[in-house]
LOKE-42767 format. One record per residue (C-alpha): chain; x, y, z; residue number from 1. Coordinates in Angstrom, 1 decimal, padded with zeros to 4 digits. Each point is the difference from the previous one (the first is absolute). Layout:
<sites>
   kette       xx       yy       zz    nr
       A        X        Y        Z   NUM
...
</sites>
This chain:
<sites>
   kette       xx       yy       zz    nr
       A    080.7    114.7    104.8     1
       A   -000.9   -001.5   -003.3     2
       A   -001.2   -003.5    000.0     3
       A    000.6   -002.7   -002.7     4
       A   -003.2   -001.0   -001.2     5
       A    001.0   -002.7   -002.5     6
       A    002.5   -003.1    000.2     7
       A    002.8    000.5   -003.0     8
       A   -000.8   -002.6   -002.2     9
       A    003.6   -000.7   -001.2    10
       A    001.0   -000.5    003.8    11
       A   -002.5   -002.5    000.4    12
       A    001.0   -002.0   -003.2    13
       A    003.9    000.4    001.3    14
       A   -000.7   -001.6    003.4    15
       A   -002.2   -003.0   -001.4    16
       A    003.1   -000.5   -002.4    17
       A    002.4    000.2    003.0    18
       A   -001.7   -002.6    002.0    19
       A    000.5   -002.7   -002.7    20
       A    003.8    001.1    000.1    21
       A    001.1   -000.1    003.8    22
       A   -001.4   -002.2    003.0    23
       A    001.0    001.2    003.6    24
       A    000.7   -001.5    003.6    25
       A    001.8    001.1    002.7    26
       A    001.1    002.8    001.5    27
       A    000.6    003.9   -000.6    28
       A    002.0    000.8   -003.3    29
       A   -000.1   -003.8   -000.8    30
       A   -000.6   -001.6   -003.0    31
       A   -000.5   -003.1   -001.8    32
       A    000.3    000.0   -003.8    33
       A   -002.8   -001.5   -002.2    34
       A   -000.6   -000.4   -003.3    35
       A    002.2    003.4   -000.8    36
       A    003.0   -001.6    001.4    37
       A    003.2    001.8   -001.1    38
       A   -001.8    003.3   -000.9    39
       A   -001.3    002.7    001.4    40
       A   -003.6   -001.1    000.9    41
       A   -001.5    003.4    000.5    42
       A   -000.2    003.7    000.0    43
       A   -001.5    002.5    001.4    44
       A   -004.1   -000.1   -000.7    45
       A    000.5    003.3   -001.5    46
       A    002.6   -001.3   -002.6    47
       A   -002.6   -001.8   -001.8    48
       A   -000.9    003.4   -001.6    49
       A    003.4    000.8   -001.5    50
       A   -000.7    001.1   -003.4    51
       A   -001.5    003.0   -001.4    52
       A   -002.6    001.4    002.2    53
       A   -002.5    002.9   -001.7    54
       A    000.4    002.9    001.9    55
       A   -003.0    000.5    002.0    56
       A   -001.4   -003.0   -000.4    57
       A    001.7   -002.8    002.4    58
       A    000.1    001.6    003.1    59
       A   -003.0    000.5    002.6    60
       A   -002.0    003.1    000.0    61
       A    001.3    002.4    002.6    62
       A    001.5    003.7   -000.3    63
       A    003.6    000.5    000.8    64
       A    001.1    001.0    003.7    65
       A    003.1    002.0   -001.5    66
       A   -000.3    003.8    001.1    67
       A   -001.0    000.5    003.6    68
       A    001.3   -001.9    002.6    69
       A   -002.5   -002.8    000.8    70
       A    000.2   -003.0    002.5    71
       A   -001.7   -003.7   -001.3    72
       A    000.0   -002.7    002.6    73
       A   -001.3   -003.5   -000.2    74
       A    000.4   -002.9    001.8    75
       A   -000.3   -004.0   -000.9    76
       A    000.1   -003.0    002.3    77
       A    001.9   -002.9   -001.4    78
       A   -000.7   -003.7    000.4    79
       A    000.4   -002.9   -001.7    80
       A    001.3   -003.3   -000.3    81
       A    003.8   -001.0    000.4    82
       A    001.9    000.5   -003.1    83
       A    003.6   -001.1   -001.5    84
       A    002.6   -002.6    001.2    85
       A    003.8    000.4    000.1    86
       A    002.8    000.0    002.4    87
       A    003.3    002.1    000.7    88
       A    002.6    000.0    002.0    89
       A    002.5    003.0    001.0    90
       A    002.3    001.2    002.6    91
       A    002.1    003.5    000.7    92
       A    002.6    001.1    002.1    93
       A    001.2    003.6    000.6    94
       A    003.2    001.6    001.5    95
       A    000.7    003.4    001.5    96
       A    000.7    001.7   -003.6    97
       A   -000.6   -002.7   -002.6    98
       A   -002.7   -002.5   -000.6    99
       A   -000.4   -003.5   -001.6   100
       A   -003.3   -001.4   -000.7   101
       A   -001.4   -003.4   -001.8   102
       A   -003.8   -000.2   -001.1   103
       A   -001.3   -002.2   -002.5   104
       A   -003.4   -001.7   -000.9   105
       A   -002.7    000.6   -002.7   106
       A   -002.8    002.2    000.1   107
       A   -002.6    001.4   -002.0   108
       A   -001.5    003.6   -000.3   109
       A   -003.5    000.3   -000.6   110
       A   -000.6    003.3   -001.3   111
       A    000.3    002.3   -002.9   112
       A    002.9   -002.8   -000.3   113
       A   -001.4   -003.2    000.4   114
       A   -001.7   -002.5    002.4   115
       A    002.3   -002.9   -000.4   116
       A    003.6    000.4   -001.0   117
       A    003.2   -001.4    001.2   118
       A    003.3    001.6    001.1   119
       A    003.0   -000.3    002.0   120
       A    001.9    002.6    001.8   121
       A    003.6    000.1    001.5   122
       A    002.0    002.3    002.2   123
       A    003.9    000.1    000.2   124
       A    002.1    002.3    002.0   125
       A   -000.2    003.8    000.3   126
       A    001.3    002.9    002.0   127
       A    000.6    003.7    000.0   128
       A    000.7    002.9    002.5   129
       A   -002.7    000.5    002.4   130
       A   -002.1    003.1   -000.3   131
       A   -000.2    000.3   -003.5   132
       A   -001.7   -001.5   -003.0   133
       A    003.4    000.1   -002.3   134
       A    000.8   -003.5    000.5   135
       A    003.4    001.2    000.6   136
       A    000.6    002.1   -003.0   137
       A    002.4    002.8   -000.5   138
       A   -001.5    003.6    000.8   139
       A   -002.9   -000.8    002.1   140
       A    000.1    001.3    003.7   141
       A   -001.0   -001.9    003.2   142
       A   -003.2    000.2    001.5   143
       A   -001.8    000.9   -003.5   144
       A   -002.8   -001.5   -002.2   145
       A    001.4    001.4   -003.1   146
       A    000.6   -003.3   -001.9   147
       A    003.7    001.1   -000.4   148
       A   -000.5    003.8   -001.2   149
       A    002.8    002.0    001.5   150
       A   -002.2    003.0    000.2   151
       A   -002.5   -001.4    001.9   152
       A   -000.9    000.7    003.9   153
       A   -002.1   -001.9    002.5   154
       A   -003.6    000.9    000.0   155
       A   -002.0   -000.8    003.1   156
       A   -003.2    000.4   -001.3   157
       A    000.6   -002.6   -003.0   158
       A   -001.6   -003.4    000.9   159
       A    003.1   -001.6   -000.4   160
       A    001.9    001.8    002.8   161
       A   -001.2   -003.1    002.3   162
       A    002.9   -001.8   -001.5   163
       A    002.6    002.4    000.5   164
       A    003.1   -001.6    002.0   165
       A   -001.3   -003.3   -001.3   166
       A    001.9   -002.9   -001.6   167
       A    000.5    000.6   -003.8   168
       A   -000.6   -002.8   -002.8   169
       A    001.1    000.0   -003.6   170
       A   -001.5    002.0   -002.9   171
       A   -000.9   -001.9   -003.1   172
       A    003.2    000.9   -002.0   173
       A    002.0   -002.2    003.1   174
       A   -002.8   -002.8    000.8   175
       A   -001.3   -002.5   -002.4   176
       A   -003.6   -000.6    000.8   177
       A   -001.5   -002.6   -001.5   178
       A   -002.0    000.1   -003.3   179
       A   -003.8    000.9   -000.7   180
       A   -001.9   -003.3   -000.6   181
       A   -003.4    001.2   -001.6   182
       A   -000.7    001.3   -003.2   183
       A   -002.3    002.7    000.8   184
       A    002.9    001.7    002.5   185
       A    001.5    002.2   -002.4   186
       A    002.1    001.5    002.5   187
       A   -000.3   -000.5    003.7   188
       A    002.1    000.3    003.2   189
       A   -001.3   -002.7    002.6   190
       A    001.0   -000.4    003.9   191
       A   -001.2   -003.6    001.5   192
       A    000.1    000.2    003.7   193
       A    000.1   -002.4    002.8   194
       A   -003.6   -001.6    000.3   195
       A   -000.2    000.0    003.5   196
       A    000.8    004.0    000.3   197
       A   -003.1    002.0   -001.2   198
       A    000.6    003.4   -002.0   199
       A   -002.3    002.4    001.6   200
       A    000.5    003.1   -002.2   201
       A    001.0    000.9   -003.4   202
       A    000.7    003.5   -001.3   203
       A    001.3    001.1   -003.3   204
       A   -000.1    002.8   -002.7   205
       A   -000.7   -000.8   -003.5   206
       A    000.8    002.8   -002.6   207
       A   -002.6   -000.2   -002.8   208
       A    001.5   -001.0   -003.3   209
       A   -000.4    001.2   -003.5   210
       A   -003.4   -001.8   -001.5   211
       A    000.6   -002.5   -002.7   212
       A   -000.8    000.5   -003.7   213
       A   -001.8   -003.4   -000.1   214
       A   -003.7   -000.4    000.8   215
       A    001.1   -003.3    001.8   216
       A   -000.3   -000.6    004.1   217
       A    003.0    000.4    001.8   218
       A    000.4    000.0    004.3   219
       A    002.3    001.6    001.9   220
       A   -000.4   -000.8    003.8   221
       A    002.0   -000.5    003.7   222
       A   -001.4   -002.9    001.6   223
       A   -000.2   -002.6    003.1   224
       A   -001.0   -003.6   -000.1   225
       A   -000.1   -002.9    002.2   226
       A    002.9   -002.5   -000.8   227
       A    002.1   -003.0    000.9   228
       A   -002.0   -001.8    002.6   229
       A   -001.0    003.3    002.1   230
       A   -002.9   -000.3    002.1   231
       A   -003.6   -000.1   -001.9   232
       A   -002.3   -000.9    003.1   233
       A   -003.2    000.7   -002.1   234
       A    000.9   -001.6   -003.2   235
       A    000.0    003.2   -002.1   236
       A    002.5   -001.2   -002.4   237
       A    002.4    001.0   -002.6   238
       A   -000.9    004.0   -000.5   239
       A    001.7    003.2   -000.2   240
       A   -000.7    003.3    001.4   241
       A    001.0    002.9   -002.6   242
       A   -000.8    003.4   -000.8   243
       A    000.2    000.0   -003.7   244
       A    001.1    002.6   -002.5   245
       A   -001.9   -001.1   -003.1   246
       A    000.0    001.1   -003.6   247
       A   -003.2   -001.5   -002.0   248
       A   -002.5   -002.5    001.5   249
       A   -000.1   -001.9    003.2   250
       A   -001.7   -002.6    002.1   251
       A   -000.5    002.9    002.7   252
       A   -003.7    000.6    001.4   253
       A    000.4    003.7   -000.6   254
       A    001.8    001.4   -003.1   255
       A   -000.5    003.2   -002.5   256
       A   -002.2   -000.2   -003.0   257
       A    003.2    000.6   -002.0   258
       A    002.6   -002.3    001.4   259
       A    002.5    001.5   -002.5   260
       A   -000.5    003.5    000.7   261
       A    003.0    000.0    002.5   262
       A    001.6   -002.0    002.4   263
       A   -002.4   -000.9    002.9   264
       A    000.5   -001.5    003.5   265
       A   -002.4   -001.9    002.7   266
       A    000.9   -002.2    002.8   267
       A   -000.5   -003.7   -000.8   268
       A    000.1   -003.6    001.2   269
       A   -000.3   -002.6   -002.5   270
       A    000.0   -003.7    000.4   271
       A   -001.5   -002.6   -001.8   272
       A    001.1   -003.0    002.3   273
       A   -003.4    000.4    002.5   274
       A   -002.6    002.2    000.2   275
       A    001.5    002.8    002.1   276
       A    000.0    002.6   -002.8   277
       A   -003.4   -000.6   -000.9   278
       A   -001.7   -001.7   -003.3   279
       A    002.4    001.6   -002.4   280
       A    003.2   -000.8    002.1   281
       A    000.8    003.7    000.0   282
       A   -001.1    002.7    002.9   283
       A    000.7    003.5    000.2   284
       A   -000.9    003.5    000.9   285
       A   -000.4    003.2   -001.7   286
       A    002.3    001.3   -002.7   287
       A    002.0    003.2   -000.9   288
       A    001.3    001.3   -003.2   289
       A    003.4    001.4    000.0   290
       A    002.3    001.7   -002.4   291
       A    003.4   -000.6   -001.2   292
       A    002.6    001.0    002.7   293
       A   -002.3   -000.3    002.8   294
       A    001.4   -001.4    003.4   295
       A   -002.3   -002.8    001.2   296
       A    000.5   -000.6    003.7   297
       A   -001.0   -003.3    001.4   298
       A   -000.6   -001.4    003.1   299
       A   -000.9   -003.5    001.0   300
       A   -000.8   -000.8    003.6   301
       A   -001.7   -002.9    002.0   302
       A   -002.0    000.5    003.1   303
       A   -001.6   -002.6    001.5   304
       A   -000.2   -002.4   -002.8   305
       A   -001.0    002.8   -002.5   306
       A    002.2    001.3   -002.4   307
       A   -000.6    003.5   -001.4   308
       A    001.8    001.3   -003.3   309
       A    000.0    003.9   -000.1   310
       A    001.2    001.7   -003.2   311
       A    000.7    004.1    000.1   312
       A    000.7    001.9   -003.4   313
       A    002.2    002.6    001.6   314
       A   -000.8    002.5   -002.8   315
       A   -003.4    000.0    000.7   316
       A   -000.1   -001.2    003.6   317
       A   -002.7   -002.4   -001.0   318
       A   -000.2   -003.0    001.7   319
       A   -001.7   -003.9   -000.7   320
       A    000.0   -002.8    002.3   321
       A   -001.1   -003.6    000.1   322
       A   -000.4   -002.2    003.0   323
       A   -000.3   -003.5    000.4   324
       A    000.0   -002.7    002.7   325
       A    002.3   -002.9   -000.7   326
       A   -000.5   -001.5    003.4   327
       A    003.1   -000.1    001.6   328
       A    002.1   -001.4   -003.3   329
       A    003.6    000.5    000.4   330
       A    001.4    002.2   -003.0   331
       A    003.9   -000.4    000.0   332
       A    001.0    000.7   -004.0   333
       A    000.0    003.8   -001.3   334
       A    000.2    000.7   -003.7   335
       A    000.7    002.9   -002.5   336
       A   -001.5   -001.6   -003.3   337
       A   -000.5    001.4   -003.8   338
       A   -002.4   -002.4   -001.6   339
       A   -001.0   -000.5   -003.7   340
       A   -003.0   -002.3   -000.1   341
       A    000.5   -003.3   -002.5   342
       A   -000.6    000.4   -003.3   343
       A    001.0    003.8   -000.2   344
       A    002.9    001.6   -001.7   345
       A   -000.3    003.4    002.0   346
       A    002.9    001.3    002.2   347
       A    000.7    002.6    002.2   348
       A    001.2    003.1   -001.8   349
       A    002.7    001.3    002.8   350
       A    001.2   -001.5    003.3   351
       A   -002.2   -000.4    003.1   352
       A    001.5    001.8    003.0   353
       A   -001.0   -001.0    003.8   354
       A    001.9    002.0    002.7   355
       A   -000.3   -000.1    003.9   356
       A   -001.0   -003.4    000.4   357
       A   -000.5   -001.4    003.5   358
       A   -000.9   -003.7    001.2   359
       A   -001.1    000.2    003.8   360
       A   -000.3   -003.8    001.7   361
       A   -001.5   -001.0    002.9   362
       A    003.4   -001.7    001.4   363
       A    003.8    000.9   -001.1   364
       A    001.1   -001.8   -003.2   365
       A    003.6   -001.2   -001.0   366
       A    000.2    001.2   -003.6   367
       A   -001.9    002.8   -002.1   368
       A    001.8   -001.3   -003.4   369
       A   -002.3    000.1   -002.8   370
       A   -000.1   -004.1   -001.4   371
       A   -001.1    000.7   -003.7   372
       A    000.4    002.9   -002.5   373
       A   -000.3    000.3   -003.7   374
       A    003.5   -000.1   -001.6   375
       A    000.3    003.6   -000.6   376
       A   -002.1    001.3    003.0   377
       A    001.4    002.0    003.0   378
       A   -000.2   -000.1    003.7   379
       A    001.8    002.4    002.0   380
       A    002.1   -001.6    002.8   381
       A   -002.8   -001.3    003.0   382
       A    000.8    001.3    003.1   383
       A   -001.4   -002.1    003.3   384
       A   -001.0    002.4    002.7   385
       A    002.3   -000.5    003.1   386
       A   -002.9   -001.6    001.9   387
       A   -000.8   -002.2   -003.1   388
       A   -003.5    000.9    000.0   389
       A    000.4    001.6   -003.4   390
       A    001.6    000.0   -003.5   391
       A    000.4    003.0   -002.2   392
       A    000.6    000.4   -003.5   393
       A    000.8    003.4   -001.2   394
       A   -000.7   -000.8   -003.7   395
       A   -001.4   -002.7   -002.1   396
       A    000.2    000.6   -003.9   397
       A   -001.8   -002.2   -002.2   398
       A    001.4    000.2   -003.7   399
       A   -001.9    000.5   -003.1   400
       A    002.5   -001.0   -002.1   401
       A    000.9   -004.1    000.3   402
       A    002.8   -001.6   -001.4   403
       A   -001.5   -003.5    000.2   404
       A   -003.2    000.7   -001.8   405
</sites>
């Protein structure tokens, strides 16, 4: 286990600046804008070092874990003052083969995105053929998770098999999700669930894309967040659980010496609204180096009040993990994000692909439809399991090319 020996000065400077921009009060995932009203108030603490980082100088000392399988475990107990202020209202209803949902409100991402931004979400009607993820498209066979591929067959070993026979929503070609509202969200797909229904587990597999040519920081991550008035009994505040694939520097407590030596991955919790993530606003575990084309199997699960992020590289079978106690704070929003820090011109070289994504809930949900997405980003038709306890997404593609930038 590598231990961080210093606090990254840029992170501290960024946090000091952040405190002058936003004031917080209220409940989970909520916000009240301060002097920076009308603009994104803050980004990941890592984004403070967005520009050219000399190779081998910006990272913390420590050898790469790439190669032999390794398990790294670390834990953090979170606590802090109540933060955020916002309200939201939502309602949904479902039928036999179709669903109609309505959700609304504003919320903030405190992560490698930002700890204070506002956005709204709305869902319309959607439906499809139960037992497929094709949204009723021609060529798909019932009881498959093929996302519309005619040659695909059911596979009971896939994590998405829990949704076979469930209710199918609409893919991004058929459903217009709300636009993204944060500058740093270069690409994203987001699901904002009922604040009274906790997410218990989030599984997904990420394909490591080509490395950028620019020596500026880029983040890719799936995440979980407490939003829109969900329960936060200990006042943990507005933070995000996120295993982050990073090109460049970061506020992660443990990182490679040469942060541009390749994509590297670590479980993190970022929260700059309270002391829940420690004095830097960034808590995290051990990291692993990856190679282009690696499949990273990601699992975020809660046991008691502690959340554990486990990342497995399916090529090397190397594993890293990170555990943090969020003291029964409800996570009700899930997201898949490519983040470009403020002040940088870096862009992803190719699309980022997530497959076999499954959300598991404490109680049945009425909708699995994503509420926000980039204009070019793709999500396959979501499938809600027959018992309502799972949402399955066969494929999510965060596009490298955008028409609006």
